[in-house]
N, C-alpha and C positions, 0 to 999 in steps of 0.2 A: 576486270575483276581485281579487287584488292588482295592484300596478303592474307587476311583472314578468310576471304572467299576461297582462295586457292588451298588454304590449309584444310578446310572442311569440305572441299569439292568432292563429290562422289561418295560421301559417307551416307550410308542408308540409315534411316531412323526407324526404329521399331518401338512400340509401346512396351514399357517394362511390365512385368507380371505384377498384378495387384495382390499384396499380401495383407492378411488380417490375422488377428489373434487365432481365429478358427482354422486357417489353413497354413499357419506358420510351420507347424510340425511337419506336415506332408511336403510342403514346397521347399523349405530351407533345411530343417534338421535331417530329413530323409534324402536330400538331394545327393546324387552321385557325381554331380559336377560342381565346381566352385560357384558361389553365389555372391553377388554384389547387391546389398540392400540399402536403398536410399530412404532414410526416415525423414519425412518432411512434415511441415505444419501449415495450417491455413494462415493467411495473411502474413506470410514469411517471404520477404523480398529475395533473400539469398536462395530460398528454396525454388522460387520461380525462375531465378537465374540459372540454377542447376538443372532444372527439368529438361531442357533441350539437350544438354550434355549427356544426361542419363539415357535419353532416347538414342543418341548417337553411340553410346557405349553398348546398348542392347543390339544395335545393328552391327557394330564392329566385331563383337564377340559372340554373335549368334551361333549357337550350337556348341560353343566351348565354355561359356560362362552364362549362368542364369542371372539376368539383371532384373531386379525387383524394386518395388516401391511400397512403403507402408506409411499411411497417414497416422501420425503420432496421436492426434486428438481422439481418434476413434479406436485405438488399439493399445489401451493402457497396460495390459499384461506384458506384451513384448517390450514396450518402452521401459517398464520397471525392471524386467528381467535383464536387459542389457544396459541399464542405468543411463538412459538417454537424457541428458540435461538440457539440450537445446537442439534446434533444427536449423539447417539441415545437418544430419549426421549420416555418414555412409559407413556401413559395416561390411567387411570383407571376410567371407567364410570359405575355408577349404571344404571339400565334400564332408558330409555328416556333421555340419554346423561347427566346425573347428574355427573359432574366431581368431583371425590372424592380424587384423588391422582395423582401426577406427579413425575416421577423419571427421572432425567437427568444423562446420563453417564451409563457405564456398572455396573450392580449389578448382583449377582449370583442368583441361583435357589431359595434358601431359602428366600431371600429378597422379591422376586416377589410372591412366594406362600404365604408368611405371609400376604402381602397386599390383595391378592385375598381372602384368607380364612377369614381374619378378617374384611376387609372393604367392600368387594363385596358380599360375600356369607353369612355373618352373618346378619340375619334380626333383627331389633329392636323388642323388646317385645311389643305386642299390649297393648293399655292402660288398658284393663280389667286385664291383667296379672300383669301389674305394680301395680294396686290397691291391688290385692291379695298379691303380694310380699311386699307391704308397710305394710299391716296389719300384715303379719307374721313376719316382721322385728321389730315390736314394742315389747319391752320387756313385757312379761306377768308375773303375780305373780308366776305362776307355774315355769317358766324358772328361775326366780330369786331365788326361794326357792330351786330349784334343783341344783343351782350352775352353770347353763349353761349361757354362754354369749349370749346376743342378737346379731342378725346379724347386720353388719354395714349398715348404711344408704347409699343410692346411692346419687350421686351429685344432682339429681333432688329433692330428698326428703330433702336434706340439704337446698337447695335453697328455697323450700316451707316453711320449718321450720323458716328460717331466715326472710322470707317475713311476716309470721304470727307474729313473735316477734317484728318486727319493725312497724307493722300496728297499 
């Protein structure tokens, strides 16, 4: 078996959920889990190339992400709503239809899994955790004396620090 065969070996394939203008609200807008929506067109070679990959994504993320497909030709309301200019276009939604990413054209497996893993499945730290992290990121006398470097500040911490110095 070649490299590609080993790469995709054991990946189960599931059919993506078929979305229409009629069921878009119930299946995407009201979804409690993240949604990946493949918008495809008839006679579209890149769409045909993407179809098996979408099936593999459905199998890989079964139960964690709802993987769906929408035929652009038959669902003009959704296409207009999301300003789909060409197919394939893949839309990535957090729960309750918060659009976080849009990918036009064919991209490979790793490209899509990176978006799903980092943008859809990684939750932001709750505020209490952020406060604890902020306190632990401040350099202490012990850390300075021990020669250890303090943890770098997050973007939010830097913004708060700038706000304090300008006020």
